[in-house]
Legacy VTK file of the C-alpha trace (Angstrom):
# vtk DataFile Version 3.0
C-alpha trace
ASCII
DATASET POLYDATA
POINTS 118 float
1.603 21.143 15.562
-0.136 18.884 13.462
-3.595 18.600 13.959
-5.360 14.894 13.767
-1.607 13.739 13.878
0.457 11.881 16.373
3.678 13.152 15.378
3.311 15.674 18.294
3.225 12.284 20.700
5.737 10.129 18.930
8.481 12.669 17.933
11.057 9.934 16.831
8.716 7.836 15.118
9.796 8.152 11.508
6.897 9.454 9.109
5.529 6.723 6.452
7.547 6.854 3.200
4.578 6.774 1.360
0.859 6.610 2.013
-2.673 7.457 -0.013
-5.566 5.908 -1.588
-5.380 2.996 -4.170
-7.832 0.251 -5.628
-6.908 -3.124 -4.909
-8.206 -5.960 -6.373
-10.262 -8.269 -4.580
-10.540 -12.038 -5.566
-12.951 -13.570 -2.762
-15.206 -16.469 -3.208
-17.727 -13.823 -2.881
-16.460 -10.617 -4.106
-14.688 -9.557 -6.918
-13.625 -6.072 -8.406
-11.532 -3.428 -7.052
-12.106 -1.729 -3.522
-10.209 1.396 -2.483
-8.349 1.223 0.455
-6.369 3.492 2.715
-2.487 2.458 2.437
0.545 3.286 4.495
3.897 2.010 3.589
6.092 2.548 6.952
9.670 2.852 6.946
10.208 -0.906 8.395
9.112 -1.988 4.995
5.794 -3.262 5.890
2.550 -2.108 3.914
-0.634 -1.645 6.255
-4.133 -0.810 4.510
-7.017 0.350 5.967
-10.534 0.503 4.788
-10.440 4.464 5.408
-7.488 6.931 6.085
-9.473 8.038 9.214
-8.687 4.989 10.079
-5.303 4.816 10.657
-3.961 5.193 14.326
-7.102 4.114 15.166
-7.868 0.929 13.764
-5.762 -2.154 13.712
-4.895 -2.610 9.569
-6.833 -4.487 7.318
-4.008 -6.534 6.495
-0.046 -6.023 7.051
2.724 -7.049 4.564
6.462 -7.104 4.379
7.519 -5.925 1.002
11.474 -7.318 1.610
12.074 -9.192 -1.099
9.206 -8.636 -3.334
8.227 -8.873 -6.444
6.559 -5.504 -7.950
5.818 -4.017 -11.126
3.631 -2.702 -13.525
0.588 -4.693 -14.866
-1.121 -4.411 -18.238
-2.558 -7.879 -17.969
-5.966 -6.769 -16.788
-6.534 -4.269 -19.427
-6.828 -1.040 -17.042
-4.494 2.095 -16.630
-1.920 2.684 -13.860
-1.809 -0.702 -12.411
0.680 -2.829 -10.718
1.233 -5.622 -8.695
3.122 -7.247 -5.683
4.284 -10.347 -5.323
5.347 -10.920 -1.435
7.958 -13.491 -0.931
6.204 -14.871 2.081
2.654 -16.297 0.966
1.600 -17.510 -2.210
-0.689 -13.809 -2.998
-0.404 -11.822 -5.713
-1.849 -7.729 -4.733
-2.755 -5.658 -7.719
-3.537 -2.116 -6.723
-4.734 0.685 -9.153
-3.282 4.322 -8.885
-5.251 7.268 -9.946
-2.002 8.429 -12.785
0.800 7.355 -13.779
2.667 9.868 -11.677
0.959 8.155 -8.611
1.625 4.877 -9.955
5.250 5.299 -10.275
5.799 7.575 -6.748
4.352 3.858 -4.970
6.346 1.815 -7.198
9.466 4.251 -6.165
8.864 3.786 -2.735
8.027 0.324 -2.409
10.819 -0.582 -4.316
13.136 1.071 -1.997
11.132 -1.084 0.635
11.968 -4.560 -1.207
15.552 -3.521 -1.689
16.228 -2.026 2.043
LINES 1 119
118 0 1 2 3 4 5 6 7 8 9 10 11 12 13 14 15 16 17 18 19 20 21 22 23 24 25 26 27 28 29 30 31 32 33 34 35 36 37 38 39 40 41 42 43 44 45 46 47 48 49 50 51 52 53 54 55 56 57 58 59 60 61 62 63 64 65 66 67 68 69 70 71 72 73 74 75 76 77 78 79 80 81 82 83 84 85 86 87 88 89 90 91 92 93 94 95 96 97 98 99 100 101 102 103 104 105 106 107 108 109 110 111 112 113 114 115 116 117
């Protein structure tokens, strides 16, 4: 049994394809900068994010984005290493993410690419 997980209660629920902390660029009228958020990429191609890891499964996600058909890739325009972007098909928003390493960025890009092209 895995402590702190709902896998035992829902054994047929597939595990997320990718999860972990990323920094998400904030572009609101009031706040600008990078916020650390807990991201979960589900098998259905939806990217959920939460304020903290502990919120997953307890709170509603701050946002859910469908990745199918999205444009994803490395971004060098912000002058920061390990940055990649996601432009979902629905909506007029661009998400900028920053990983902690090149390996972590590649892990997310591979997982997202599978969600973009199911």
